[in-house]
Backbone as JSON Lines, residues from 0, in Angstrom:
{"i":0,"aa":"M","n":[-179.63,-31.19,28.8],"ca":[-178.91,-29.35,28.64],"c":[-179.1,-29.51,30.03]}
{"i":1,"aa":"S","n":[-177.76,-28.74,30.84],"ca":[-178.12,-28.52,31.81],"c":[-178.13,-26.77,32.47]}
{"i":2,"aa":"L","n":[-178.59,-25.83,33.54],"ca":[-178.42,-25.01,33.89],"c":[-177.17,-24.54,33.62]}
{"i":3,"aa":"L","n":[-175.81,-25.17,33.51],"ca":[-174.87,-24.11,33.15],"c":[-174.3,-24.43,31.71]}
{"i":4,"aa":"T","n":[-175.15,-24.5,31.07],"ca":[-174.7,-24.7,29.54],"c":[-176.03,-23.81,28.71]}
{"i":5,"aa":"T","n":[-175.92,-23.3,28.17],"ca":[-177.13,-22.13,27.43],"c":[-177.23,-22.85,25.18]}
{"i":6,"aa":"E","n":[-178.12,-22.85,24.72],"ca":[-177.83,-22.77,23.64],"c":[-177.71,-21.39,22.94]}
{"i":7,"aa":"I","n":[-176.87,-21.4,22.66],"ca":[-177.26,-19.65,21.64],"c":[-176.91,-19.54,20.49]}
{"i":8,"aa":"D","n":[-178.15,-18.44,19.78],"ca":[-177.86,-18.9,18.07],"c":[-177.79,-17.46,18.05]}
{"i":9,"aa":"F","n":[-176.77,-17.75,17.12],"ca":[-175.61,-17.19,16.69],"c":[-175.71,-16.27,14.96]}
{"i":10,"aa":"Q","n":[-175.5,-14.62,15.09],"ca":[-175.46,-14.4,14.36],"c":[-174.11,-13.65,13.75]}
{"i":11,"aa":"I","n":[-173.23,-14.2,12.69],"ca":[-172.11,-14.11,12.39],"c":[-172.12,-12.17,10.95]}
{"i":12,"aa":"D","n":[-170.91,-12.33,11.49],"ca":[-170.67,-11.21,10.71],"c":[-169.05,-11.24,10.63]}
{"i":13,"aa":"D","n":[-168.88,-10.04,8.71],"ca":[-167.58,-10.49,9.37],"c":[-166.42,-9.94,10.14]}
{"i":14,"aa":"A","n":[-167.44,-8.92,11.01],"ca":[-165.8,-9.11,12.49],"c":[-165.67,-9.47,13.14]}
{"i":15,"aa":"D","n":[-166.74,-11.15,13.33],"ca":[-166.39,-11.98,14.21],"c":[-165.69,-12.68,13.43]}
{"i":16,"aa":"L","n":[-165.32,-13.46,12.71],"ca":[-164.78,-14.31,11.86],"c":[-163.4,-14.35,12.48]}
{"i":17,"aa":"Q","n":[-162.2,-13.45,12.76],"ca":[-161.35,-13.13,12.71],"c":[-161.26,-14.06,14.51]}
{"i":18,"aa":"V","n":[-161.71,-13.62,15.49],"ca":[-162.54,-13.59,16.42],"c":[-162.33,-15.74,16.83]}
{"i":19,"aa":"V","n":[-163.8,-15.89,16.18],"ca":[-164.17,-16.74,16.09],"c":[-162.74,-18.02,15.18]}
{"i":20,"aa":"Q","n":[-161.71,-18.38,14.27],"ca":[-160.67,-17.84,13.84],"c":[-160.14,-18.84,14.84]}
{"i":21,"aa":"Y","n":[-159.38,-17.62,15.83],"ca":[-158.78,-17.41,16.67],"c":[-159.3,-19.21,17.73]}
{"i":22,"aa":"F","n":[-160.24,-19.01,17.92],"ca":[-161.01,-20.05,18.91],"c":[-160.18,-20.94,18.58]}
{"i":23,"aa":"K","n":[-160.88,-21.23,17.39],"ca":[-160.86,-22.76,16.1],"c":[-159.71,-22.41,16.4]}
{"i":24,"aa":"N","n":[-158.59,-22.12,16.47],"ca":[-156.73,-22.57,16.53],"c":[-156.37,-22.82,17.37]}
{"i":25,"aa":"L","n":[-157.61,-21.84,18.59],"ca":[-156.79,-22.64,20.49],"c":[-157.62,-23.58,20.08]}
{"i":26,"aa":"Q","n":[-158.49,-24.57,19.73],"ca":[-159.21,-25.33,19.57],"c":[-158.04,-26.65,18.72]}
{"i":27,"aa":"D","n":[-157.85,-26.37,17.87],"ca":[-156.63,-27.45,16.96],"c":[-155.66,-27.5,18.13]}
{"i":28,"aa":"Q","n":[-154.42,-26.45,19.05],"ca":[-153.41,-26.36,19.03],"c":[-153.92,-26.71,21.27]}
{"i":29,"aa":"S","n":[-155.02,-27.06,21.24],"ca":[-155.33,-27.33,22.94],"c":[-154.94,-29.14,22.53]}
{"i":30,"aa":"P","n":[-154.23,-29.71,23.78],"ca":[-153.44,-31.28,24.05],"c":[-154.6,-31.83,24.25]}
{"i":31,"aa":"S","n":[-156.5,-31.2,25.07],"ca":[-156.93,-32.09,25.47],"c":[-158.5,-31.0,24.98]}
{"i":32,"aa":"P","n":[-159.27,-31.79,24.79],"ca":[-160.67,-30.64,24.8],"c":[-161.59,-30.37,25.9]}
{"i":33,"aa":"L","n":[-161.16,-30.77,27.21],"ca":[-161.77,-30.36,27.84],"c":[-160.33,-28.97,29.0]}
{"i":34,"aa":"I","n":[-159.62,-28.18,28.49],"ca":[-159.02,-27.66,28.76],"c":[-159.3,-26.75,27.85]}
{"i":35,"aa":"V","n":[-159.81,-25.74,27.96],"ca":[-159.95,-24.57,27.56],"c":[-159.98,-23.28,28.57]}
{"i":36,"aa":"P","n":[-159.22,-21.99,28.02],"ca":[-159.23,-21.04,28.91],"c":[-160.73,-21.08,29.65]}
{"i":37,"aa":"A","n":[-159.96,-19.86,30.41],"ca":[-161.62,-19.41,31.12],"c":[-162.72,-18.87,30.38]}
{"i":38,"aa":"W","n":[-161.88,-18.34,30.13],"ca":[-163.0,-16.89,28.97],"c":[-163.68,-17.71,27.36]}
{"i":39,"aa":"Q","n":[-163.75,-18.92,27.56],"ca":[-163.88,-20.25,26.81],"c":[-165.28,-21.11,26.89]}
{"i":40,"aa":"A","n":[-165.19,-20.65,28.47],"ca":[-165.97,-21.98,28.7],"c":[-167.64,-21.61,28.9]}
{"i":41,"aa":"P","n":[-168.22,-20.5,28.61],"ca":[-169.49,-20.78,29.16],"c":[-169.92,-20.92,26.96]}
{"i":42,"aa":"F","n":[-168.98,-21.12,26.61],"ca":[-169.28,-22.45,25.46],"c":[-169.57,-23.53,25.64]}
{"i":43,"aa":"S","n":[-171.01,-24.14,25.2],"ca":[-171.16,-25.11,25.64],"c":[-170.07,-25.98,24.23]}
{"i":44,"aa":"E","n":[-170.2,-27.31,24.15],"ca":[-169.09,-27.91,22.89],"c":[-170.68,-28.43,21.7]}
{"i":45,"aa":"L","n":[-171.25,-28.16,22.12],"ca":[-172.25,-27.77,20.92],"c":[-172.76,-27.05,20.54]}
{"i":46,"aa":"C","n":[-173.06,-25.83,20.97],"ca":[-173.12,-24.86,20.47],"c":[-171.52,-24.02,19.77]}
{"i":47,"aa":"Y","n":[-170.22,-24.31,20.92],"ca":[-168.9,-24.38,20.28],"c":[-169.09,-24.96,18.19]}
{"i":48,"aa":"D","n":[-169.78,-26.29,18.82],"ca":[-169.84,-26.82,17.69],"c":[-170.61,-26.13,16.01]}
{"i":49,"aa":"K","n":[-171.58,-25.53,16.56],"ca":[-172.41,-24.85,15.69],"c":[-171.84,-23.88,14.77]}
{"i":50,"aa":"L","n":[-171.33,-23.06,16.03],"ca":[-170.49,-21.04,15.53],"c":[-169.64,-21.99,14.46]}
{"i":51,"aa":"L","n":[-168.74,-22.42,14.8],"ca":[-167.71,-22.91,13.8],"c":[-168.23,-24.27,12.43]}
{"i":52,"aa":"N","n":[-169.09,-24.64,12.58],"ca":[-169.81,-25.34,11.64],"c":[-170.34,-24.03,10.89]}
{"i":53,"aa":"R","n":[-171.06,-22.66,11.34],"ca":[-171.33,-21.87,10.23],"c":[-170.39,-20.9,9.89]}
{"i":54,"aa":"I","n":[-169.05,-20.38,9.9],"ca":[-167.92,-20.04,9.99],"c":[-167.5,-20.76,8.38]}
{"i":55,"aa":"D","n":[-167.32,-22.07,8.81],"ca":[-166.92,-22.47,7.75],"c":[-168.0,-22.92,6.67]}
{"i":56,"aa":"N","n":[-168.66,-22.76,6.65],"ca":[-169.88,-22.76,5.34],"c":[-169.13,-20.55,5.12]}
{"i":57,"aa":"I","n":[-169.67,-20.02,6.1],"ca":[-169.82,-18.85,5.02],"c":[-168.15,-18.3,4.24]}
{"i":58,"aa":"G","n":[-167.29,-19.09,4.41],"ca":[-166.17,-19.24,3.7],"c":[-166.31,-19.91,2.58]}
{"i":59,"aa":"N","n":[-166.44,-20.87,2.55],"ca":[-167.1,-21.73,0.6],"c":[-168.37,-21.92,0.42]}
{"i":60,"aa":"N","n":[-168.75,-20.32,0.1],"ca":[-170.06,-20.69,-0.92],"c":[-171.4,-20.99,0.69]}
{"i":61,"aa":"G","n":[-171.19,-20.35,1.8],"ca":[-172.19,-21.53,2.81],"c":[-173.78,-21.74,2.65]}
{"i":62,"aa":"T","n":[-174.86,-22.57,3.74],"ca":[-175.51,-22.61,3.26],"c":[-176.4,-21.38,3.05]}
{"i":63,"aa":"I","n":[-176.11,-20.59,3.23],"ca":[-177.59,-19.57,2.56],"c":[-177.79,-19.17,1.14]}
{"i":64,"aa":"M","n":[-176.4,-18.76,0.8],"ca":[-176.22,-18.8,-0.84],"c":[-176.15,-20.33,-1.55]}
{"i":65,"aa":"K","n":[-176.05,-21.42,-0.97],"ca":[-176.46,-22.39,-1.88],"c":[-178.13,-22.39,-1.15]}
{"i":66,"aa":"H","n":[-178.83,-22.68,-0.42],"ca":[-180.44,-21.9,-0.53],"c":[-180.32,-21.34,-2.07]}
{"i":67,"aa":"L","n":[-180.33,-20.15,-2.34],"ca":[-180.81,-19.07,-3.24],"c":[-179.94,-19.65,-4.57]}
{"i":68,"aa":"S","n":[-178.97,-19.79,-4.72],"ca":[-178.64,-20.61,-5.81],"c":[-179.88,-22.0,-6.49]}
{"i":69,"aa":"R","n":[-180.28,-23.1,-5.41],"ca":[-180.48,-23.71,-5.62],"c":[-182.25,-23.11,-5.87]}
{"i":70,"aa":"V","n":[-182.69,-22.86,-5.3],"ca":[-184.6,-21.79,-5.3],"c":[-183.77,-20.86,-6.47]}
{"i":71,"aa":"W","n":[-182.78,-20.29,-7.13],"ca":[-183.06,-19.5,-8.29],"c":[-183.12,-20.4,-9.6]}
{"i":72,"aa":"H","n":[-182.7,-21.7,-9.91],"ca":[-181.96,-22.57,-11.18],"c":[-183.15,-23.54,-10.96]}
{"i":73,"aa":"G","n":[-183.73,-23.97,-9.67],"ca":[-185.24,-24.46,-9.79],"c":[-185.0,-25.69,-9.65]}
{"i":74,"aa":"T","n":[-184.03,-25.93,-9.1],"ca":[-183.5,-27.47,-8.44],"c":[-184.19,-28.41,-6.91]}
{"i":75,"aa":"L","n":[-183.7,-27.37,-6.29],"ca":[-185.57,-27.38,-5.14],"c":[-186.87,-28.66,-5.67]}
{"i":76,"aa":"S","n":[-187.22,-29.21,-4.76],"ca":[-189.36,-29.63,-4.86],"c":[-189.65,-29.11,-5.19]}
{"i":77,"aa":"L","n":[-190.96,-28.51,-5.86],"ca":[-191.73,-27.39,-6.42],"c":[-192.71,-26.45,-5.05]}
{"i":78,"aa":"E","n":[-192.65,-28.26,-4.14],"ca":[-193.32,-28.14,-3.1],"c":[-192.87,-26.99,-2.08]}
{"i":79,"aa":"K","n":[-192.04,-27.69,-1.55],"ca":[-190.75,-26.97,-1.13],"c":[-190.15,-25.0,-1.94]}
{"i":80,"aa":"V","n":[-190.14,-25.07,-2.64],"ca":[-189.98,-23.8,-3.16],"c":[-191.46,-23.21,-3.44]}
{"i":81,"aa":"F","n":[-192.58,-23.18,-3.49],"ca":[-193.9,-22.74,-3.39],"c":[-194.33,-22.3,-2.15]}
{"i":82,"aa":"W","n":[-194.09,-23.56,-1.26],"ca":[-194.41,-23.0,0.48],"c":[-194.03,-22.01,0.94]}
{"i":83,"aa":"E","n":[-192.86,-23.26,1.61],"ca":[-191.44,-22.62,1.85],"c":[-191.21,-21.51,1.36]}
{"i":84,"aa":"W","n":[-190.82,-21.06,0.12],"ca":[-189.96,-19.69,0.2],"c":[-190.77,-18.93,-0.28]}
{"i":85,"aa":"A","n":[-191.77,-19.06,-1.34],"ca":[-193.28,-18.06,-2.17],"c":[-194.04,-17.78,-0.64]}
{"i":86,"aa":"V","n":[-195.16,-18.4,-0.06],"ca":[-195.76,-18.06,0.59],"c":[-195.88,-17.6,1.74]}
{"i":87,"aa":"F","n":[-194.57,-18.58,2.78],"ca":[-193.74,-18.38,3.65],"c":[-193.69,-16.49,3.97]}
{"i":88,"aa":"G","n":[-191.61,-17.58,3.26],"ca":[-191.44,-17.01,3.09],"c":[-191.47,-15.13,2.66]}
{"i":89,"aa":"G","n":[-192.19,-15.58,1.64],"ca":[-192.77,-14.36,0.36],"c":[-193.7,-12.98,1.69]}
{"i":90,"aa":"I","n":[-194.78,-14.11,2.89],"ca":[-195.64,-13.39,4.29],"c":[-193.47,-12.67,4.73]}
{"i":91,"aa":"A","n":[-193.55,-13.38,5.01],"ca":[-192.28,-12.4,5.88],"c":[-191.44,-11.2,5.57]}
{"i":92,"aa":"I","n":[-190.65,-11.27,4.41],"ca":[-190.24,-10.67,3.87],"c":[-190.79,-9.56,3.78]}
{"i":93,"aa":"N","n":[-192.34,-9.81,2.83],"ca":[-192.77,-8.18,2.52],"c":[-193.79,-7.47,3.94]}
{"i":94,"aa":"V","n":[-194.16,-8.24,5.02],"ca":[-194.54,-7.73,5.72],"c":[-193.47,-7.48,7.1]}
{"i":95,"aa":"A","n":[-192.22,-7.97,7.54],"ca":[-191.17,-6.39,7.59],"c":[-190.59,-5.34,6.59]}
{"i":96,"aa":"S","n":[-191.07,-5.36,6.22],"ca":[-190.59,-4.76,4.59],"c":[-191.05,-3.56,4.84]}
{"i":97,"aa":"S","n":[-193.14,-3.64,5.12],"ca":[-193.6,-2.99,4.84],"c":[-193.2,-2.69,6.28]}
{"i":98,"aa":"I","n":[-192.58,-3.65,6.93],"ca":[-193.03,-2.58,8.68],"c":[-192.05,-1.14,8.61]}
{"i":99,"aa":"G","n":[-190.56,-1.52,7.81],"ca":[-189.83,-0.9,8.27],"c":[-190.06,0.2,7.53]}
{"i":100,"aa":"F","n":[-190.92,0.81,5.91],"ca":[-191.01,1.62,5.22],"c":[-192.2,2.22,5.93]}
{"i":101,"aa":"L","n":[-192.73,2.3,6.39],"ca":[-193.78,2.28,6.86],"c":[-193.89,3.01,8.59]}
{"i":102,"aa":"I","n":[-192.24,2.56,9.17],"ca":[-191.78,3.38,10.39],"c":[-191.58,4.63,9.87]}
{"i":103,"aa":"L","n":[-190.58,4.32,8.46],"ca":[-189.6,4.9,8.31],"c":[-189.99,6.06,7.34]}
{"i":104,"aa":"A","n":[-190.73,6.35,6.87],"ca":[-191.7,7.5,6.51],"c":[-192.63,8.51,6.83]}
{"i":105,"aa":"L","n":[-193.3,7.14,8.01],"ca":[-193.53,8.33,9.43],"c":[-192.66,9.05,10.11]}
{"i":106,"aa":"N","n":[-191.71,8.8,9.79],"ca":[-190.53,9.67,10.6],"c":[-189.98,10.45,9.34]}
{"i":107,"aa":"N","n":[-189.9,10.89,9.03],"ca":[-189.5,11.33,7.06],"c":[-188.78,11.07,6.46]}
{"i":108,"aa":"Y","n":[-188.44,9.62,6.58],"ca":[-187.08,9.74,6.38],"c":[-187.38,8.54,4.35]}
{"i":109,"aa":"L","n":[-187.85,9.32,3.82],"ca":[-188.5,8.69,2.22],"c":[-187.99,8.08,1.57]}
{"i":110,"aa":"I","n":[-186.54,9.0,1.2],"ca":[-185.73,7.13,0.73],"c":[-185.07,6.33,1.18]}
{"i":111,"aa":"A","n":[-185.53,6.21,2.42],"ca":[-184.5,5.13,3.68],"c":[-186.13,4.07,3.61]}
{"i":112,"aa":"A","n":[-187.57,4.9,2.97],"ca":[-188.15,4.3,3.39],"c":[-188.77,3.19,2.14]}
{"i":113,"aa":"V","n":[-188.21,4.15,1.16],"ca":[-188.69,3.67,-0.49],"c":[-187.93,2.45,-0.46]}
{"i":114,"aa":"I","n":[-186.45,2.92,-0.38],"ca":[-185.05,1.26,-0.2],"c":[-185.39,0.29,0.14]}
{"i":115,"aa":"V","n":[-186.18,0.59,2.0],"ca":[-186.45,-0.94,2.44],"c":[-187.26,-1.44,2.18]}
{"i":116,"aa":"G","n":[-188.41,-0.85,1.83],"ca":[-188.98,-1.3,0.9],"c":[-189.41,-1.94,-0.1]}
{"i":117,"aa":"Y","n":[-188.9,-1.65,-0.66],"ca":[-188.97,-2.55,-2.54],"c":[-187.65,-2.88,-2.45]}
{"i":118,"aa":"G","n":[-186.47,-2.46,-1.93],"ca":[-184.87,-2.57,-2.15],"c":[-184.38,-3.86,-1.29]}
{"i":119,"aa":"L","n":[-185.7,-4.79,-0.5],"ca":[-185.81,-6.23,0.57],"c":[-186.54,-7.1,-0.51]}
{"i":120,"aa":"S","n":[-188.18,-6.24,-0.35],"ca":[-188.49,-6.83,-1.22],"c":[-188.56,-7.43,-2.54]}
{"i":121,"aa":"L","n":[-187.97,-6.99,-3.45],"ca":[-188.55,-6.76,-4.88],"c":[-187.3,-7.55,-4.87]}
{"i":122,"aa":"P","n":[-186.13,-7.7,-5.45],"ca":[-185.39,-8.48,-5.42],"c":[-185.35,-10.62,-4.65]}
{"i":123,"aa":"Y","n":[-186.01,-10.14,-3.8],"ca":[-186.84,-11.76,-2.64],"c":[-188.18,-11.77,-3.95]}
{"i":124,"aa":"N","n":[-188.93,-11.08,-4.77],"ca":[-190.49,-11.69,-4.89],"c":[-189.91,-12.45,-5.84]}
{"i":125,"aa":"L","n":[-188.91,-11.24,-7.26],"ca":[-188.1,-12.03,-8.27],"c":[-186.98,-13.92,-8.27]}
{"i":126,"aa":"L","n":[-186.74,-13.19,-7.04],"ca":[-186.14,-14.77,-7.42],"c":[-187.02,-15.89,-7.06]}
{"i":127,"aa":"V","n":[-187.44,-15.87,-6.14],"ca":[-188.76,-16.89,-5.68],"c":[-189.74,-17.18,-6.86]}
{"i":128,"aa":"T","n":[-190.06,-15.53,-7.39],"ca":[-190.85,-16.21,-8.68],"c":[-190.21,-17.26,-9.94]}
{"i":129,"aa":"V","n":[-189.21,-16.56,-10.13],"ca":[-188.36,-17.31,-11.29],"c":[-187.97,-18.35,-10.5]}
{"i":130,"aa":"G","n":[-187.74,-19.07,-9.47],"ca":[-187.02,-20.82,-8.42],"c":[-188.74,-20.93,-8.97]}
{"i":131,"aa":"V","n":[-189.95,-20.53,-8.46],"ca":[-191.16,-21.75,-8.83],"c":[-191.48,-21.79,-10.11]}
{"i":132,"aa":"F","n":[-191.45,-21.14,-11.31],"ca":[-191.77,-21.4,-12.28],"c":[-190.44,-22.61,-13.04]}
{"i":133,"aa":"R","n":[-189.39,-22.0,-12.08],"ca":[-188.35,-23.24,-12.74],"c":[-188.86,-24.81,-11.63]}
{"i":134,"aa":"S","n":[-188.87,-24.77,-10.77],"ca":[-189.06,-25.86,-10.11],"c":[-190.84,-25.98,-10.86]}
{"i":135,"aa":"A","n":[-191.41,-25.77,-11.16],"ca":[-192.6,-25.76,-11.47],"c":[-192.44,-26.56,-12.92]}
{"i":136,"aa":"D","n":[-191.86,-26.26,-14.58],"ca":[-190.9,-26.75,-15.13],"c":[-190.77,-28.16,-14.81]}
{"i":137,"aa":"R","n":[-189.66,-28.7,-14.07],"ca":[-189.08,-29.88,-13.54],"c":[-190.03,-30.28,-12.98]}
{"i":138,"aa":"Y","n":[-191.19,-29.78,-12.64],"ca":[-192.43,-30.91,-12.09],"c":[-192.63,-32.17,-12.09]}
{"i":139,"aa":"T","n":[-192.95,-33.31,-11.63],"ca":[-193.14,-33.98,-12.93],"c":[-194.46,-34.4,-12.53]}
{"i":140,"aa":"G","n":[-194.58,-34.0,-11.39],"ca":[-196.17,-34.36,-11.49],"c":[-197.74,-34.11,-11.99]}
{"i":141,"aa":"E","n":[-198.86,-33.75,-12.0],"ca":[-199.96,-34.03,-12.46],"c":[-199.79,-31.74,-12.77]}
{"i":142,"aa":"K","n":[-199.44,-31.69,-14.23],"ca":[-199.37,-30.09,-14.39],"c":[-199.97,-29.51,-13.88]}
{"i":143,"aa":"R","n":[-201.51,-29.45,-14.39],"ca":[-202.33,-28.42,-13.34],"c":[-201.56,-27.79,-12.04]}
{"i":144,"aa":"W","n":[-200.86,-28.99,-11.54],"ca":[-200.23,-27.97,-9.84],"c":[-199.29,-27.43,-10.42]}
{"i":145,"aa":"A","n":[-198.37,-27.24,-10.99],"ca":[-197.4,-27.27,-11.9],"c":[-198.14,-25.44,-11.74]}
{"i":146,"aa":"D","n":[-199.27,-25.74,-12.62],"ca":[-199.14,-24.18,-13.23],"c":[-200.28,-23.01,-12.39]}
{"i":147,"aa":"L","n":[-200.34,-24.32,-11.83],"ca":[-201.77,-23.27,-10.68],"c":[-200.75,-22.35,-9.12]}
{"i":148,"aa":"A","n":[-199.27,-23.38,-9.3],"ca":[-198.26,-22.55,-8.85],"c":[-197.49,-21.48,-9.07]}
{"i":149,"aa":"K","n":[-197.41,-21.64,-10.73],"ca":[-196.51,-20.25,-11.06],"c":[-197.98,-19.22,-11.16]}
{"i":150,"aa":"L","n":[-199.24,-19.82,-11.66],"ca":[-200.46,-18.57,-11.19],"c":[-200.24,-18.13,-10.23]}
{"i":151,"aa":"T","n":[-200.54,-18.65,-9.05],"ca":[-200.13,-18.1,-7.64],"c":[-199.1,-17.13,-7.19]}
{"i":152,"aa":"T","n":[-198.08,-17.65,-7.96],"ca":[-196.69,-16.92,-7.04],"c":[-197.23,-15.61,-8.13]}
{"i":153,"aa":"M","n":[-196.78,-15.67,-9.14],"ca":[-197.17,-14.2,-9.44],"c":[-198.18,-13.54,-9.5]}
{"i":154,"aa":"I","n":[-198.84,-13.91,-9.32],"ca":[-200.15,-12.68,-8.93],"c":[-200.09,-12.19,-7.59]}
{"i":155,"aa":"A","n":[-199.75,-13.12,-6.45],"ca":[-199.3,-13.17,-4.62],"c":[-197.94,-12.09,-4.83]}
{"i":156,"aa":"M","n":[-196.13,-12.31,-6.08],"ca":[-195.61,-11.37,-5.46],"c":[-195.64,-10.39,-6.37]}
{"i":157,"aa":"V","n":[-196.25,-10.35,-7.16],"ca":[-196.85,-8.24,-7.74],"c":[-197.81,-7.93,-6.45]}
{"i":158,"aa":"L","n":[-199.13,-8.38,-6.09],"ca":[-199.26,-7.49,-5.29],"c":[-199.06,-7.53,-3.97]}
{"i":159,"aa":"L","n":[-197.96,-7.99,-3.18],"ca":[-197.05,-8.13,-2.15],"c":[-196.23,-7.37,-2.84]}
{"i":160,"aa":"S","n":[-195.35,-7.54,-3.79],"ca":[-194.91,-6.31,-4.24],"c":[-195.11,-4.06,-4.41]}
{"i":161,"aa":"V","n":[-196.62,-4.15,-4.84],"ca":[-196.85,-3.19,-5.11],"c":[-197.34,-3.0,-4.56]}
{"i":162,"aa":"T","n":[-198.23,-3.42,-2.84],"ca":[-197.61,-2.97,-1.64],"c":[-196.97,-3.0,-0.25]}
């Protein structure tokens, strides 16, 4: 990576889709990939390709929805859904929603605090619990590991949901 190019992690929302579609149309119409408008120059090739790939995934059941669907249906491995989604993801989502809850509650925004505190964590906890149970049912290893994952997830998600 040179001093002139930096990699930027983009957060894409609906307002950005039109701008990126314009970039994409320009790229398709350009006779040479080296000839780009001056205002497009800050985008490195790698960064620009990443941006376009993310936009392409939004329109056709993007990767986020694919991952959520795989978790819900239990098609991910038990190890992946338990450790990445239940343990690490569960801690991150629940800590973030608890912090948001505390900040809003201390500023007397009680309804918003309840929405942030429980509206974010409860759906996630339900998704992960169902995912772990379904992945555990498909697990081909020792049954005790699948049962332990189910028990641990159930206890952890109930505790994280109430706190």
